[in-house]
N, C-alpha and C positions, 0 to 999 in steps of 0.2 A: 263651801266654793273654793279653790284652790289661790294661792295671791295669783295676782293681775293687775297690772299697774295702772291700771283704767279705773279696775274695780278698788283698789285699795283707795286712790285717788278720790273717786266719787264718797267710798265711805269717809277717809277723814274729814270730808267735807261738809258731809250731813251732819256728823257729831259736833262740827262747830257754827255751823249756819243754820237758821230756823228757817231752810226753804230744801223744796226739791227743783227748783227751776232751772231749766237749760234755755240758754236765748239762742235763739236761730237769727243770725246774720245774713238775711236775706237783701241786698243794695238791690234800689232801686231810683235811679236819680230823679223820678218825677215825686217822690213822695218826700226825700229828707229835706230838713227844717231851712225854709226860705234863704237864709241867711251864706248858708254854703253854695257855693258855686255849683252850676252843672256839668262839672267838669271831673274827670278820673281824680283830679288832686281834691277836691271838694268833698267827693265821694269818700276815700282815703280819709281825710280829716274828721269826716262825720263820724265813721266807724271805726278809728282808730280812739276818740274822746267817747263815744258810746262804751269801747270796750274798757277804758282808763275809769269811766264812772260808774261801771256794774262789775267791776270784776270784786269787790268784796263782797256781793248780792247774792249771786248765784252759782251753780255747781258745773256748768260746762259752758263752752257755746259751740253752737253746730251753724255754720255756714253750711247755707246749699249753693253746691259746685256749680247750678246752672245760671244761677245768678251771676255768677263770675265769667261763666263760659259763655253767658252774652254779651261780653262785652271783648271779646278775643281774649289776646294774648295779654291785654293790659290789664284784663278781670282777672287772670290768671296769676300776674305776677302779682294785685293786689292782695289776694289771696295768700301768696307765700309772704308777703311783707306783714299781713294781718299777722298768720302764724306765730312770729317775733313779737308779737306787742300783747299777745293772750299771756300772762304768767305762767311761769311753769310749773307750777301747783294744780293750775286749774283746764283740765284736758278740752281737745278740741275734737270734735266729731266733724267729721266730713261730709255729710247724706250727699251722696252719689248714688245708691239706691242701682248699684253694680251686679256683675253677676253673670258670664256669658262661657263658653265651653274653656276648658282649665287651660290651654295656654294664654288664650286671651285676657282670664280672670289674673292671671299671676300676673300679666303687665298694668293691669288695669290696681293692682295690688299695690305695686311696685311704685307706681304714680303716688301712688294715693300716702301711702305708708314711709317709702324712702325717699321720696323727693321733697312731698308737700309736708310730711311729717304729721301725719293723722294720727290721732291718738286712738281713734276708732272710725268703721263708717257703718256704712246700710245697705243692706245686700236683697236682692231678687231671687226668691227661690224657685221659680219655676222651671229653672234647667235642673233641679237636684245638685245631689251631692257634690259632681264633678266640679259642677260648675262653683261651688263656695267653698270647695275643702284648699285650693289657693291663700286665701283668706286668711282662714283658718289654721293654717299652718303658721301664719304672724302671731303667736302665740304671747307677747308681750301687748298683743291690739286686740282692741274687742268690735265685736261683729254685731249687729242689729239686723236681725231677719225680719222683713215683711210678714209679720201676721195678719192682724187685721186693721188697716188704715183708715183714714180720718175720712175719704172721701167719698163720694155719694156713692160712685162705681165700685164700691167695695162688693155690693152686693150683688155685682153680674160675676164676678168668681168666690172670692173669698169666704161667701156667706152661703157658698152653695152647697146643698147636702150630699154628701157623699153617699158610697150604698149602703153602709150603716146607720145612715141619718144622722151624722156627724157634720159640719159643715169643714168646708177645706181645711180654715185656718186653725180648725184643731187638730189636723192631721201636721199640719205646719208645725202646731208647738208641740206635737210630739216625737216626729222627727228632731227638732232641736233639741228635745230633752236628750235623748239616745247620742247626737253627736257632742254637747257639752260635756259628757261624761267623759269622751276620752279629750276631749282640745279644753274644755274649763275656761270658756273665754266670745261665749254666745249669749246674746240677748235677743229682745222680740220688739217692734214695731208695734204698739199695740193702739189704738187710737181712741181719743177723749170723747168721742162723737159717739157711741155705740154703747149700749148698755152690757154686749156683752164684752165690756172689757171685765165684769167680776166672774166669767165663767171662767175667762183666761187664764186669769189669776190662781183662780180654785185648778187648774190643770197643771200651775207651772208653780208651785212656790217658791223656787229660788232664782229663778230667771230673774234677770234685771230687765223692766220695762222701760222704752225710752215711748214715751207718750203723747203725738202728734195732736193738734185741732184745736187747742184750748185759746179762747180772744177770736180772732177772725172768724174762725170756723165753728164757735159756736159752744165748744167743750167747756166744763167746768174745772176749775184749778185742782180746787178743794177735791169734789170727787174725785180726779183723776188719781190726785196725791196718795187719799184713802184707799181707792178701790184697787192702786194698782202696786202698791207696796211690796217688796219681797220679804221672805224671811229676816233677814240680816235689816228690814226697816228701808230698803233704799227705792228707790223711784227716780225717774228723771223726765219731768213734764216741759216741754217745749213750747214757747212764747215767741213769736216772730215778729209779725206786723203788729200785734196787740203794743209791744214794749217797743219797736225801732221807731215806729211812725205815729206813735199815739199823741206829743206834740211838735210843735213847729215853730211856737217860739224860742228867742235867743237864749233865755232859761229853761230850755229844753232837760238840760240832765238835772237840774233839781226837780225839775218837773217828773221826770222819768225816774229817778231815785224815790220818791213819795211814792208814786206808784207802784212799785215794786214793795217798797216797804210797809204800805195797808192793803193789796191784792192779791200779791206772790209770797208772802210768809206763812208760815204755820202756827 
């Protein structure tokens, strides 16, 4: 795989940290520890403490943009602020699931990368190559294409067999492999809640997987890590609610660190 800043950061951190953990940042005022005020300033204080307290224990952070959009402009300003709080050596994936006609995708990419400063994002492949190319052209960024997601509805389309008998997600992987031969900055989203994770990895030895579904959705961290590693021994296993809202006491950070060191190390 050719050099890519995001991939290089993940590779470097993987060599020094005994984890594959990506921490999802999904803000919810009703779930933050009770000693924080149920206001935007309280939410900011909680998320900043979470980042400061876990920055040495993970490989990256993944804010889901919808959780910030739900607070309107204040939420997006909070996301912009948090970007500055994340140490420069730790990449940030903005989980946006974008992908539209070319000129629209170009504007989506501009906002995520040029304005918010994301190192990577997530993309829908349904509309095809021309909806994804504006993202891929940001060659110093990384792009995780949805292949097999962790939600139950994955069976409605992603797992449906095509005319050759293979599921739709397998065709997505095949196309991503072809595109990656040119752009060298494409990864896949493959859910931890499906046994097909091994099949997906067998079809693609080199692409980096971002694996959701561990924790609240029932996926197993160690299985996902073992089954999802690529030829460089790299994988990103995302945990959001299972870390963010595991504890509500004032000493939640000490408890959170102990949880990560116990359950999310290798």
